[in-house]
VOGU-3710 file (C-alpha; in Angstrom, 3 decimals, decimal comma):
1> mddeytagyr> -28,201/51,320/30,370  -25,436/53,159/32,322  -28,123/55,163/34,190  -29,083/51,697/35,519  -25,688/51,209/36,932  -24,804/54,745/37,946  -28,004/55,653/39,704  -26,940/54,948/43,353  -23,611/57,303/42,550  -24,655/60,970/43,273
11> epcsqcsavd> -20,991/62,087/44,347  -20,066/65,377/42,184  -17,090/65,338/39,817  -13,807/66,580/41,537  -13,064/68,440/38,097  -16,273/70,184/37,261  -18,658/69,359/39,854  -21,583/67,755/37,539  -23,118/64,584/38,833  -23,381/62,856/35,291
21> wgitdechfy> -21,599/59,663/35,486  -21,478/57,085/32,267  -19,418/53,585/32,243  -16,506/53,277/29,958  -15,675/50,443/27,729  -13,514/48,903/30,913  -16,420/49,287/33,379  -15,152/52,475/35,142  -17,034/55,445/35,869  -16,471/58,694/33,898
31> crschnvier> -17,739/62,066/33,681  -20,064/63,045/30,867  -19,185/66,960/30,874  -15,407/66,847/31,145  -14,496/62,935/30,423  -12,881/62,615/33,972  -12,111/59,056/34,750  -12,445/58,099/38,439  -11,377/54,403/40,054  -14,798/53,498/40,770
41> trdvedtgfv> -16,146/50,407/38,675  -19,722/49,114/38,369  -21,350/46,142/40,072  -20,546/43,195/38,032  -23,125/40,099/38,282  -21,781/36,852/37,259  -24,312/34,952/35,448  -22,622/31,879/35,324  -24,041/28,806/36,722  -23,119/28,925/40,503
51> qggsnkissi> -25,121/27,249/42,967  -27,014/29,185/45,368  -27,823/31,998/42,651  -25,578/34,624/41,206  -22,677/36,553/43,103  -22,528/39,997/43,518  -19,348/41,998/43,492  -18,486/45,473/44,112  -15,355/47,511/44,756  -14,325/50,864/44,957
61> rkgskkkler> -10,569/51,565/44,298  -9,070/55,061/45,030  -6,359/56,600/43,560  -4,848/59,107/41,011  -7,675/60,501/38,840  -7,061/60,885/34,909  -8,955/62,106/31,751  -10,055/60,268/29,009  -7,201/60,523/26,026  -8,946/62,037/22,777
71> ghiwmvcegf> -6,874/60,814/20,416  -5,028/62,594/17,423  -6,066/63,659/14,066  -5,385/61,418/11,470  -6,564/60,613/7,495  -8,112/57,922/6,253  -5,388/56,863/3,791  -3,125/56,844/7,210  -5,374/54,197/8,321  -5,364/52,089/5,707
81> qfilrnqana> -1,684/52,486/5,490  -1,667/50,863/8,895  -3,617/48,414/7,953  -1,743/47,370/4,590  1,757/47,517/7,008  -0,029/44,995/9,207  -1,216/42,502/6,364  2,470/42,957/4,820  3,872/42,067/8,113  1,480/39,069/8,636
91> llrlgvspqf> 2,855/37,608/5,147  6,293/38,102/6,278  5,924/35,966/9,189  4,727/33,287/7,073  8,066/33,364/5,153  7,223/36,030/2,490  10,641/37,550/1,075  11,338/41,184/2,810  11,833/42,315/-0,453  7,847/41,938/-1,192
101> kddvlcplwr> 7,527/44,737/1,417  9,971/47,117/1,118  10,757/46,864/-2,586  7,595/46,439/-4,130  4,602/46,842/-2,251  5,304/50,507/-0,428  6,429/51,802/-4,129  3,083/50,623/-4,947  1,334/52,087/-2,293  2,982/55,606/-2,766
111> lflqrsrlay> 2,290/55,218/-6,729  -1,619/54,415/-5,960  -1,451/57,659/-3,748  -0,017/59,972/-6,184  -2,346/58,566/-8,936  -5,173/59,000/-6,784  -4,349/62,476/-5,855  -4,507/61,624/-2,285  -0,806/62,398/-1,372  2,679/63,248/-2,881
121> tsnpvksskf> 1,158/65,712/-5,503  0,955/69,462/-5,806  -2,792/69,036/-7,075  -4,485/66,631/-4,197  -8,364/65,785/-4,164  -10,498/68,421/-2,471  -11,624/67,304/0,778  -14,245/68,560/3,350  -13,360/72,031/4,651  -13,596/72,254/8,363
131> rvqdvnsysd> -13,357/75,312/10,664  -10,509/76,053/13,432  -11,461/76,853/16,859  -8,023/76,779/18,752  -5,358/75,891/16,531  -2,515/76,557/18,937  -4,049/73,840/21,234  -4,189/71,449/18,831  -1,422/71,850/16,586  1,074/69,681/19,070
141> saaessimsa> -1,422/66,737/18,519  -1,284/67,341/14,676  2,167/67,117/14,547  2,541/64,190/17,012  0,319/62,370/15,006  2,432/62,892/11,916  5,674/61,313/14,227  3,419/58,540/15,274  2,658/57,547/12,010  5,964/57,857/10,848
151> satdgesnpp> 7,512/55,747/13,568  5,217/53,277/13,251  5,676/52,444/9,600  9,196/51,682/10,092  10,032/54,182/7,489  7,521/53,242/4,951  5,807/55,767/2,759  3,771/58,248/4,569  0,922/60,916/3,480  1,719/64,436/3,896
161> svadsnaena> 1,563/65,514/7,295  -1,772/66,715/8,496  -0,121/69,526/10,831  -1,578/72,036/8,440  -5,180/70,374/8,493  -7,968/71,790/10,492  -10,110/70,271/13,117  -13,764/70,818/13,554  -14,065/70,610/17,073  -12,355/68,635/20,207
171> sdysgsmdvs> -15,098/65,820/19,645  -14,085/64,976/16,246  -10,402/63,854/17,150  -11,772/60,531/17,817  -12,458/59,737/13,835  -10,852/60,701/10,995  -10,775/63,780/9,882  -11,475/63,646/6,219  -13,830/60,853/6,187  -16,889/63,205/4,919
181> sylsarlrrk> -14,516/63,450/1,918  -14,612/59,868/0,800  -18,634/59,647/1,335  -19,563/62,590/-0,799  -22,016/62,583/-3,592  -19,135/62,740/-5,973  -16,974/59,757/-4,896  -20,331/57,608/-4,062  -20,921/58,088/-8,086  -17,185/57,211/-9,064
191> rsplsmmktl> -16,512/54,698/-5,968  -14,484/55,442/-3,190  -10,433/55,831/-4,079  -9,773/53,649/-0,833  -11,355/50,449/0,363  -10,362/47,474/2,156  -10,857/45,095/-0,799  -7,771/47,079/-2,418  -5,460/46,631/0,309  -5,832/42,766/-1,125
201> alihlalvws> -5,598/43,970/-4,542  -2,188/45,793/-3,776  -1,016/42,963/-1,706  -1,674/40,216/-4,919  0,256/42,679/-7,113  2,891/42,896/-5,179  3,191/38,947/-4,660  2,976/38,501/-8,332  5,600/41,133/-9,023  7,701/39,705/-6,555
211> realtlsdll> 7,154/36,088/-8,199  6,141/34,595/-4,857  4,503/31,119/-4,790  1,472/32,666/-3,071  -1,237/32,452/-5,448  -4,570/34,819/-5,163  -6,706/31,709/-3,724  -3,883/31,291/-1,088  -4,055/35,014/0,155  -7,753/34,674/0,192
221> rlvneghvpy> -7,067/31,368/2,326  -5,194/33,134/4,680  -7,237/36,268/5,137  -10,227/33,663/5,755  -8,297/31,699/8,326  -7,478/34,707/10,119  -3,649/34,699/9,391  -3,797/37,637/7,403  -6,093/40,658/9,287  -8,728/41,864/6,953
231> vnayeqlpee> -11,981/40,982/8,563  -12,419/43,829/11,483  -8,875/44,464/10,881  -9,365/48,429/11,880  -9,123/46,800/15,710  -5,637/46,695/15,128  -4,999/50,568/14,485  -3,130/52,330/17,212  -5,204/53,381/20,442  -4,555/56,897/19,151
241> mkvvgkdall> -6,575/56,544/15,902  -9,892/56,443/17,331  -12,515/54,772/14,636  -16,275/56,170/15,196  -19,018/57,329/13,102  -18,908/57,396/9,256  -15,334/55,529/9,470  -17,283/52,604/9,825  -18,427/52,838/6,023  -14,807/52,580/5,042
251> frvesipshr> -13,078/50,356/7,488  -15,647/47,923/8,772  -16,039/44,684/6,914  -17,725/41,413/7,792  -17,042/39,293/4,834  -14,525/38,235/2,411  -14,609/39,077/-1,137  -14,524/36,249/-3,666  -11,739/35,388/-5,997  -13,076/37,052/-9,366
261> vvhkeaqalv> -13,909/40,363/-7,449  -10,314/40,643/-6,206  -8,925/39,549/-9,313  -11,001/42,077/-11,179  -9,984/44,855/-8,822  -6,148/43,804/-9,283  -6,785/44,002/-12,962  -8,278/47,575/-12,842  -5,762/48,945/-10,285  -2,866/47,557/-12,976
271> lflqlpafpp> -4,648/49,802/-15,597  -4,939/52,808/-13,112  -1,625/52,646/-11,832  -0,200/52,447/-15,646  2,476/49,519/-14,482  4,908/48,680/-16,916  5,738/44,812/-17,597  6,126/42,516/-14,609  9,317/40,567/-14,183  8,862/37,545/-16,440
281> vtcetllhpe> 7,455/34,413/-14,893  9,684/31,707/-16,248  9,427/27,768/-15,893  11,461/28,125/-12,731  9,126/30,504/-11,150  6,859/28,759/-8,753  3,659/30,779/-10,104  4,396/28,897/-13,506  1,859/26,218/-14,370  4,838/23,821/-14,909
291> llslryltdt> 5,695/23,804/-11,363  2,261/24,946/-9,671  0,599/21,746/-11,300  3,011/19,833/-8,980  1,326/21,265/-5,998  -2,071/20,644/-7,138  -1,387/17,183/-8,064  -0,011/16,380/-4,830  -2,996/18,163/-3,068  -5,625/15,918/-5,017
301> nlpdelhlwv> -3,542/12,516/-4,708  -3,117/12,301/-8,334  0,078/10,078/-9,773  3,389/12,068/-10,248  3,303/10,865/-13,621  0,558/12,882/-14,642  2,738/15,836/-14,345  4,947/14,870/-17,677  1,090/14,730/-19,482  0,286/18,095/-18,088
311> crlmeqagma> 3,725/19,427/-19,634  3,463/17,753/-22,754  -0,237/19,539/-23,144  0,979/23,207/-22,564  4,090/22,454/-24,975  1,643/21,156/-27,787  -0,624/24,015/-27,242  2,391/26,810/-27,149  1,331/27,697/-23,365  4,908/26,972/-21,702
321> dqtlhtfdph> 5,726/30,148/-23,334  6,761/32,747/-20,494  4,896/35,493/-22,335  1,426/34,105/-21,968  2,018/34,153/-18,189  3,805/37,368/-17,498  1,790/40,750/-17,295  2,654/42,869/-20,128  0,378/46,165/-20,833  1,055/45,348/-24,846
331> scpvlprydv> 1,829/41,402/-25,303  -0,557/40,107/-22,031  -2,550/43,144/-21,187  -4,708/40,616/-18,577  -3,235/39,994/-15,170  -3,421/35,991/-15,480  -5,286/33,919/-13,209  -2,215/31,301/-12,385  -4,153/29,172/-9,875  -7,237/29,018/-12,377
341> qtaaliivtm> -5,446/28,390/-15,243  -3,318/25,505/-13,645  -6,224/23,762/-12,530  -7,823/23,963/-15,730  -4,874/22,306/-17,550  -4,798/19,552/-15,110  -8,650/18,983/-16,022  -8,002/18,915/-19,445  -5,234/16,636/-19,556  -7,431/14,293/-17,718
351> kflfglddqt> -10,344/14,629/-20,039  -7,524/13,320/-22,836  -6,504/10,695/-20,543  -9,619/9,329/-19,210  -11,978/10,832/-21,136  -14,404/11,866/-18,488  -17,839/11,277/-20,346  -19,146/8,924/-17,667  -18,117/5,685/-19,650  -14,820/5,735/-20,867
361> ewnlsnevgn> -12,808/6,256/-17,473  -15,070/3,620/-15,770  -13,987/1,054/-18,696  -10,661/1,830/-18,326  -10,805/1,430/-14,366  -12,278/-2,167/-15,035  -9,500/-2,860/-17,360  -7,391/-2,019/-14,820  -8,961/-4,188/-11,907  -9,090/-7,255/-14,074
371> qsdsgdmfnl> -5,411/-7,189/-14,571  -3,337/-9,340/-12,242  -0,477/-7,021/-11,616  -2,379/-3,829/-11,120  -1,331/-3,434/-7,622  0,992/-0,265/-8,746  -1,592/0,805/-11,219  -3,642/3,823/-10,909  -7,527/3,182/-10,645  -9,686/6,007/-11,173
381> rrwyrlmqta> -12,498/4,426/-9,617  -10,563/3,852/-6,391  -9,044/7,358/-6,564  -12,664/9,002/-6,823  -13,930/7,066/-3,594  -10,830/8,360/-1,711  -11,207/11,940/-2,948  -14,964/11,763/-2,246  -14,648/10,934/1,340  -11,937/13,310/1,949
391> lmraqqrrrq> -13,876/16,084/-0,110  -16,893/15,392/2,139  -14,995/15,757/5,306  -13,198/18,733/4,199  -16,453/20,390/3,250  -18,071/19,486/6,592  -14,945/20,955/8,414  -15,418/24,357/6,460  -18,957/24,426/7,414  -18,213/24,031/10,898
401> diarkqwkak> -15,775/26,596/11,167  -17,658/29,169/9,429  -20,620/28,473/11,709  -18,253/29,169/14,913  -16,511/31,861/13,271  -17,221/35,152/15,111  -17,611/37,771/12,389  -18,481/40,708/15,072  -15,924/42,925/16,158  -14,698/42,877/19,908
411> klifpknnga> -13,847/46,829/19,545  -17,159/48,098/18,319  -17,186/51,387/16,056  -19,220/53,660/17,896  -21,811/56,416/16,526  -21,261/60,153/17,757  -24,808/59,708/19,277  -24,804/58,926/22,618  -27,979/57,226/22,790  -27,059/54,869/20,047
421> krtmmkkkri> -24,079/54,456/21,948  -25,692/53,069/25,169  -27,548/50,785/23,072  -24,493/49,318/21,231  -23,062/48,700/24,690  -26,263/47,156/25,868  -26,074/44,814/23,047  -22,354/43,889/23,396  -22,841/42,823/27,074  -25,850/40,851/26,284
431> aeqvqlcfek> -23,799/39,451/23,615  -21,073/38,427/26,012  -22,918/37,182/28,577  -24,501/35,029/25,944  -21,622/33,471/24,497  -19,861/32,750/28,262  -23,004/30,508/28,797  -22,754/28,714/25,600  -18,831/28,460/26,165  -19,880/26,746/29,656
441> lssrpagvqe> -22,651/24,780/27,975  -20,833/23,578/25,048  -17,816/20,638/25,125  -15,815/23,092/22,829  -15,007/26,875/22,527  -17,505/28,801/20,787  -14,572/30,708/18,610  -12,621/29,398/15,858  -9,834/27,043/16,896  -6,119/28,380/15,610
451> vspssfrfcw> -5,189/26,358/12,530  -1,651/26,634/11,347  -1,221/27,959/7,683  -0,478/25,285/5,226  -0,390/25,237/1,354  -2,515/22,069/0,991  -6,051/21,050/1,698  -5,619/17,507/2,181  -2,597/15,257/3,725  -2,129/11,679/2,143
461> gdeegsdgps> 0,026/9,014/3,692  -0,168/6,203/6,180  0,546/8,638/9,071  -2,373/9,361/12,074  -4,886/11,977/10,836  -4,223/11,725/7,201  -7,228/11,699/4,761  -6,088/8,363/3,008  -3,260/6,371/1,705  -1,120/7,949/-1,039
471> lhhmkldgvv> -1,470/7,502/-4,800  1,197/9,372/-5,835  3,285/6,449/-6,789  1,001/4,970/-8,974  1,918/4,271/-12,655  -0,620/4,788/-15,946  0,040/1,870/-17,266  -3,438/1,212/-17,736  -4,439/4,322/-19,477  -1,483/4,661/-21,591
481> sqkhnlltps> 0,417/2,254/-24,014  3,596/2,457/-26,452  2,635/3,097/-30,049  5,609/3,973/-32,677  7,886/4,061/-29,679  5,853/6,933/-27,928  3,508/6,793/-24,932  -0,079/7,454/-26,037  -3,595/7,584/-24,221  -5,526/4,513/-24,543
491> nstywhpglk> -8,855/6,762/-24,897  -9,369/7,524/-28,412  -11,813/10,416/-27,932  -11,742/13,794/-26,485  -15,313/15,876/-26,420  -15,838/19,158/-25,670  -18,621/21,991/-25,761  -18,867/24,731/-28,085  -15,733/26,700/-28,234  -17,005/29,676/-30,002
501> kcdrrrcpss> -16,025/32,836/-27,641  -18,953/34,733/-26,230  -19,590/38,699/-26,583  -19,648/39,708/-23,238  -21,658/42,559/-23,994  -24,256/40,881/-25,269  -24,108/37,829/-23,243  -22,700/39,007/-19,944  -23,960/35,876/-17,545  -22,119/32,543/-17,652
511> hysdmeptlp> -23,323/29,914/-19,689  -22,335/27,104/-16,821  -25,822/27,106/-15,005  -27,490/26,283/-18,683  -24,637/23,886/-19,378  -24,343/21,870/-15,988  -27,337/19,481/-16,466  -25,978/18,059/-19,877  -22,368/17,872/-18,811  -20,994/14,447/-17,586
521> rsfvwllqlf> -20,972/13,851/-14,164  -17,651/13,111/-13,593  -16,436/16,096/-15,179  -18,775/18,097/-13,054  -17,476/16,590/-10,047  -13,820/17,293/-11,013  -14,794/20,754/-11,433  -16,390/21,029/-7,782  -13,156/19,231/-6,490  -10,874/21,928/-7,837
531> sflldvkpsd> -13,299/24,719/-7,049  -13,413/23,582/-3,590  -9,376/23,301/-3,429  -9,059/27,045/-4,913  -12,211/28,515/-3,248  -13,677/29,687/-6,648  -16,730/29,335/-8,190  -17,201/25,995/-10,824  -18,319/28,489/-13,298  -15,237/30,494/-13,309
541> lyeevlkver> -13,194/27,302/-13,479  -14,962/26,260/-16,443  -14,457/29,090/-18,192  -10,794/28,723/-17,877  -11,042/25,138/-19,146  -12,640/26,329/-22,552  -10,308/29,089/-22,698  -7,425/26,237/-22,257  -9,213/24,168/-24,950  -9,308/27,022/-27,559
551> qvigtkthcd> -5,737/27,259/-26,969  -5,165/23,308/-27,265  -7,745/22,578/-29,911  -7,233/25,694/-31,795  -9,594/28,039/-33,371  -9,650/26,393/-36,426  -12,514/24,140/-34,930  -14,983/27,121/-36,113  -13,688/27,317/-39,686  -16,336/25,877/-42,518
561> vssrkkktrt> -18,239/24,012/-39,590  -21,550/24,742/-41,803  -19,744/22,632/-44,625  -19,118/19,629/-42,416  -22,516/19,638/-40,700  -23,622/16,025/-42,066  -20,115/14,691/-41,496  -19,898/15,614/-37,813  -23,507/15,042/-36,920  -22,809/11,254/-38,745
571> sartkssprt> -19,529/10,575/-36,676  -19,900/9,399/-33,021  -16,846/8,988/-31,960  -13,550/8,681/-33,733  -9,591/8,586/-32,825  -7,691/11,314/-31,358  -4,590/11,571/-29,282  -2,314/14,400/-28,059  0,462/14,069/-30,556  -1,939/14,759/-33,407
581> lertcltgge> -3,482/18,017/-31,922  -2,445/19,811/-35,449  -4,631/17,515/-37,541  -7,471/17,450/-35,039  -7,771/21,357/-35,250  -8,729/20,658/-38,775  -12,179/18,798/-38,099  -15,305/20,295/-36,614  -15,986/20,665/-33,007  -19,555/21,604/-32,242
591> sgktvsdss> -21,422/21,498/-28,811  -21,441/18,197/-27,159  -18,913/16,389/-30,076  -15,760/14,594/-30,054  -12,480/16,184/-31,774  -11,316/13,206/-34,230  -8,030/12,461/-36,428  -8,977/13,483/-40,074  -6,427/10,547/-40,752
//
């Protein structure tokens, strides 16, 4: 492709007298033999829609000649350290406490390098051997690379200096020095110790340790909207750190991992790093379900009074204890999913109050609508209509944003093959011209518009641009009543599927796809609403709902089921309330049955 533009220019190079010209990314001519850049620019043809045809612009500028810079020697862990620093700085700009970066993330990164034997160890992982061509000519560049890394990270943890490392040849300075060791057959079998997803897992662990209000779903949402660099994050590396060739296998990502995958990676990191018990997540911590549920109730436009019932359910099930929400290698070895667990608590609470069996909730709505003073009473049917309309608009906006998002990087990772490089440059120019034509033809830009970060998906109120009127002030008088001087739900039944735990070794797949056709539609819709809110799969949220129900109802539902089969089959629906959970745990709870009060 470059030969088409340089064929008419036959002047010899002033440095090596060769006539072999190429074109840089900035459209300047350079000598392929000695990489000498001259100030001549290629002809640029404007393919825009101009009357009278295209305009051809040519210019030759004279000035001082300079050589193309080669870059510095750098290692893969240095590249990931820059990316991790940029991600942390982005969170600091969004309001995260500075202690998150200096006191938590940096020590975690040092510990990870040490445990991975990538740095801070006397027994490092063996890397590929590089031969020395001229040590004296490149030792200054290596030392300068180490200084550059130390100054750019503002005193953060730095891997050992690469001044003692060897270089294969001068052309390899444009790529990382040890990428081949990460792509060896041994590491491919064991998975690479460094990856872009591990940066998100480390940041999530640091956020949980710092007890910041950002959950994993919030972090992934910021990544998806571009506020935290992840996709094509290598573009923000310093110019001296050239990313070429095999570096693309480690640094280039064109998709965002799911909530489950990142949480699984974070759980593996916790065990790998052998971290001690995290700081306690108390009721005053924003990650605790008691406070986090307030945020989700506000976002879903549910009444504020529902929060009291969520807290009541947590206390009844013993889930308010901070030891259940604080990671501890002995008492709580599984890293909690605070966002998914809180959503599951809200769903179980709504099942207790409204039934969500495709019949009870609508009967309660009809009773509320028939009352004369129903103006301030919460009506589930009205809430469903508001939320369904807002949910459909939000899903449409998400699909449009995904369709307009530019996943391809502006800064390409070129292979070391010159022929492949020319092909990539040609495709890049064609893509730029097509996008330019598209922007001129369309009424809106092709790229994703900047969206200010927010903790909420929806906006409720009377202001212009809101998703609908606010229902937060509504009362639950239509679904609760005073009995024995205690507020008790009017709904007298609670249904649940089978709560027996599955053996993951024998049953690795989720049962949600099999159970979904038999579940009530209102319950499935509520799962989909919170799944959209947290950007998780409905099957993951369904599994968390079952975990909450096991803790709320208890494991005694599986005791002596065989002796009560006839009784549970003949009983259709019997009374139950949250304040009699101890007694309801003594009854049967087979799949599709209701939990009843034994009295």
